[in-house]
C-alpha positions as CSV (number, residue, x, y, z in Angstrom):
1,X,161.9,92.8,148.8
2,X,158.6,93.9,147.7
3,X,157.8,91.6,144.8
4,X,154.5,93.4,144.2
5,X,156.3,96.5,143.2
6,X,158.9,94.5,141.3
7,X,156.4,92.9,138.9
8,X,154.0,95.9,138.7
9,X,153.3,97.0,135.1
10,X,155.1,100.1,134.0
11,X,152.9,103.0,132.8
12,X,152.4,103.4,129.1
13,X,154.3,106.2,127.4
14,X,152.4,109.4,127.8
15,X,151.0,108.5,131.2
16,X,152.5,109.2,134.7
17,X,152.7,106.7,137.5
18,X,149.1,107.4,138.4
19,X,148.0,106.7,134.9
20,X,147.2,110.4,134.3
21,X,147.4,111.5,130.7
22,X,150.2,113.9,130.0
23,X,148.7,116.8,128.1
24,X,150.0,117.2,124.6
25,X,151.6,120.5,123.5
26,X,149.1,122.6,121.5
27,X,149.9,123.3,117.8
28,X,150.7,126.9,117.3
29,X,147.8,129.0,116.0
30,X,148.2,130.1,112.3
31,X,149.0,133.8,111.8
32,X,145.8,135.8,111.8
33,X,146.5,137.1,108.3
34,X,146.4,133.5,106.8
35,X,142.7,133.2,106.5
36,X,142.4,137.0,105.8
37,X,144.4,136.4,102.6
38,X,142.1,133.6,101.5
39,X,139.0,135.7,102.2
40,X,140.3,138.8,100.5
41,X,141.3,136.9,97.4
42,X,137.9,135.2,97.3
43,X,136.1,138.5,97.7
44,X,138.1,139.9,94.8
45,X,137.3,137.0,92.5
46,X,133.6,137.2,93.5
47,X,132.9,140.9,93.4
48,X,135.9,142.5,91.6
49,X,138.1,145.4,92.4
50,X,135.2,147.9,92.9
51,X,134.2,145.9,96.1
52,X,137.6,146.5,97.7
53,X,139.2,149.5,99.3
54,X,142.5,150.8,97.9
55,X,144.5,149.4,100.8
56,X,142.9,145.9,100.1
57,X,143.9,146.1,96.5
58,X,147.4,146.9,97.6
59,X,147.4,144.0,100.0
60,X,146.6,141.6,97.1
61,X,149.6,142.9,95.2
62,X,151.9,142.7,98.3
63,X,150.8,139.1,99.1
64,X,153.1,137.7,96.5
65,X,156.1,139.8,97.5
66,X,155.7,139.3,101.3
67,X,154.3,135.8,101.9
68,X,154.6,135.5,105.7
69,X,153.8,138.9,107.1
70,X,150.7,141.0,107.7
71,X,150.8,143.5,104.8
72,X,147.9,145.7,105.8
73,X,150.0,148.2,107.7
74,X,152.4,148.4,104.8
75,X,149.5,149.0,102.4
76,X,148.2,151.8,104.6
77,X,151.6,153.4,104.9
78,X,151.8,153.5,101.1
79,X,148.5,155.2,100.8
80,X,149.4,157.7,103.5
81,X,152.5,158.5,101.5
82,X,151.1,158.7,98.0
83,X,147.4,159.1,98.3
84,X,145.6,156.4,96.4
85,X,146.2,153.1,94.6
86,X,147.0,154.6,91.2
87,X,149.5,157.0,92.7
88,X,151.2,154.2,94.6
89,X,151.8,152.0,91.6
90,X,152.9,155.0,89.6
91,X,155.3,156.3,92.2
92,X,159.1,156.1,91.4
93,X,160.7,152.9,92.6
94,X,163.2,155.0,94.6
95,X,160.4,156.6,96.6
96,X,158.5,153.3,97.1
97,X,161.6,151.7,98.6
98,X,161.7,154.4,101.3
99,X,158.4,153.4,102.8
100,X,158.8,151.2,105.9
101,X,158.3,147.5,105.0
102,X,158.6,147.9,101.3
103,X,161.6,145.9,100.0
104,X,162.8,145.2,96.5
105,X,160.3,142.4,95.9
106,X,157.4,144.6,96.8
107,X,158.7,147.4,94.6
108,X,158.9,144.9,91.7
109,X,155.3,143.7,92.2
110,X,154.0,147.2,92.2
111,X,155.8,148.2,89.1
112,X,154.7,145.0,87.3
113,X,151.1,146.0,88.0
114,X,151.8,149.5,86.6
115,X,153.4,148.1,83.5
116,X,150.5,145.6,83.0
117,X,147.9,148.4,83.3
118,X,149.7,150.5,80.7
119,X,150.2,147.6,78.3
120,X,146.5,146.7,78.5
121,X,145.5,150.3,77.9
122,X,147.8,150.7,75.0
123,X,146.6,147.5,73.4
124,X,143.0,148.8,73.5
125,X,143.8,152.0,71.5
126,X,146.6,150.9,69.1
127,X,145.2,150.1,65.6
128,X,141.9,152.0,66.4
129,X,140.6,155.2,64.9
130,X,141.8,157.8,67.3
131,X,138.9,160.2,66.6
132,X,136.0,157.7,67.0
133,X,137.6,156.1,70.1
134,X,138.6,159.4,71.7
135,X,137.3,158.6,75.2
136,X,139.3,155.4,75.3
137,X,142.4,157.2,74.1
138,X,142.1,159.8,76.8
139,X,141.5,157.2,79.4
140,X,144.7,155.4,78.3
141,X,146.7,158.7,78.4
142,X,145.4,159.4,82.0
143,X,146.3,155.9,83.1
144,X,149.9,156.4,81.8
145,X,150.5,160.0,82.7
146,X,148.1,161.5,85.3
147,X,150.0,160.3,88.4
148,X,153.5,160.8,87.2
149,X,155.6,163.1,89.5
150,X,157.6,164.5,86.5
151,X,156.5,165.8,83.2
152,X,156.4,163.5,80.2
153,X,155.8,164.4,76.6
154,X,154.2,161.7,74.3
155,X,153.3,161.8,70.6
156,X,150.5,159.7,69.1
157,X,151.1,159.1,65.5
158,X,148.2,158.5,63.1
159,X,147.9,157.4,59.5
160,X,145.7,158.8,56.8
161,X,142.6,157.1,58.3
162,X,143.4,158.5,61.8
163,X,144.3,155.0,62.9
164,X,146.8,155.1,65.8
165,X,149.9,153.5,64.5
166,X,152.4,154.4,67.3
167,X,152.4,155.9,70.8
168,X,155.8,157.0,71.9
169,X,157.2,159.0,74.8
170,X,159.6,161.7,73.4
171,X,161.0,163.2,76.6
172,X,160.9,163.1,80.4
173,X,161.6,166.3,82.3
174,X,161.3,167.7,85.8
175,X,158.2,168.5,87.9
176,X,157.4,171.6,85.8
177,X,159.3,171.3,82.5
178,X,160.0,168.8,79.8
179,X,162.4,169.5,76.8
180,X,160.8,168.9,73.4
181,X,162.5,169.1,70.0
182,X,160.0,169.8,67.2
183,X,162.5,168.5,64.6
184,X,162.7,165.1,66.3
185,X,158.9,164.9,66.6
186,X,158.3,165.4,62.8
187,X,161.4,163.3,61.9
188,X,159.9,160.4,63.7
189,X,156.5,161.0,62.0
190,X,158.2,160.6,58.6
191,X,160.0,157.4,59.7
192,X,156.6,156.0,60.7
193,X,154.9,157.3,57.5
194,X,152.4,159.1,59.7
195,X,150.0,161.7,58.4
196,X,149.0,163.5,61.6
197,X,149.9,163.8,65.3
198,X,148.3,164.2,68.7
199,X,150.6,165.7,71.3
200,X,150.1,164.8,75.0
201,X,151.9,165.8,78.1
202,X,151.1,165.9,81.8
203,X,151.3,168.5,84.5
204,X,152.3,167.0,87.9
205,X,151.2,170.2,89.6
206,X,147.6,169.0,89.0
207,X,146.3,171.9,86.9
208,X,146.0,171.2,83.1
209,X,146.0,174.9,82.1
210,X,148.6,175.5,79.3
211,X,151.6,177.6,80.2
212,X,153.1,180.2,77.8
213,X,156.0,177.7,77.2
214,X,153.4,175.0,76.3
215,X,151.8,177.3,73.8
216,X,155.1,178.4,72.2
217,X,156.4,174.8,72.0
218,X,153.1,173.6,70.4
219,X,153.2,176.3,67.8
220,X,156.7,175.3,66.8
221,X,155.7,171.7,66.3
222,X,152.6,172.7,64.3
223,X,154.8,174.9,62.0
224,X,157.4,172.1,61.6
225,X,154.7,169.6,60.8
226,X,152.9,171.8,58.3
227,X,156.1,172.4,56.4
228,X,156.2,168.6,55.8
229,X,152.6,168.1,55.0
230,X,151.7,166.8,58.5
231,X,148.8,168.0,60.7
232,X,148.6,168.3,64.5
233,X,145.0,167.3,65.6
234,X,145.4,168.4,69.2
235,X,147.7,168.9,72.2
236,X,146.2,167.4,75.4
237,X,147.5,168.3,78.8
238,X,146.7,165.7,81.5
239,X,146.2,167.0,85.0
240,X,145.6,165.1,88.2
241,X,141.8,165.1,87.8
242,X,141.1,167.0,84.5
243,X,142.6,167.5,81.1
244,X,142.8,170.4,78.7
245,X,142.6,170.4,74.9
246,X,144.4,173.0,72.8
247,X,141.8,172.5,70.1
248,X,138.9,173.1,72.5
249,X,140.7,176.2,73.9
250,X,141.2,177.6,70.3
251,X,145.0,177.4,70.6
252,X,145.3,175.1,67.5
């Protein structure tokens, strides 16, 4: 019997019989988008939204909804479908859900951003003089309505000092029509103790030019309001890029 082999030291764990180190398995590389998320968030905090492309802003929104996947392709699909960041967050939930990779969590995050933008805009104009803060008021109306795919009719109610006391959607219609009832508009003004109104609705087609139906409907509201001692300051039509004022056009 070979006593030399019998009493030879056994190799330490992790080494073979020739005392060669057994290579350890390499840890898996982190997904390439992990550091990308950190860098993108840092750039946003450092330079703001203006330093980011639309798809990068969408990525920031989608990070929360989709924590373990590269969301850049999804962001770019959304832009290809709807056009820009504003149109994406304003798109109907049912249409967003049809885009590949967009689940219910992503839809919720996008609609939260839309709601937050609208709430912030409204907070900046409510309680303010609508005439002296006209540019802010119009910017708010554009934020809320310019990218809608169906028509919406809103009424801004003012007190005797032209302070905006309420902003309320009255009706939602189709892509080219919205039903408006003058009696309901003036009835609500009396409930709010308002003294004057500003009418606002959007044209999803893009052009803010008033239609004959718009003119007839506006005249009916003006007449109903006048009968109760109320005035209509203006009717604004919000288009995709521009807006039109009935007052500026001489229609009120």
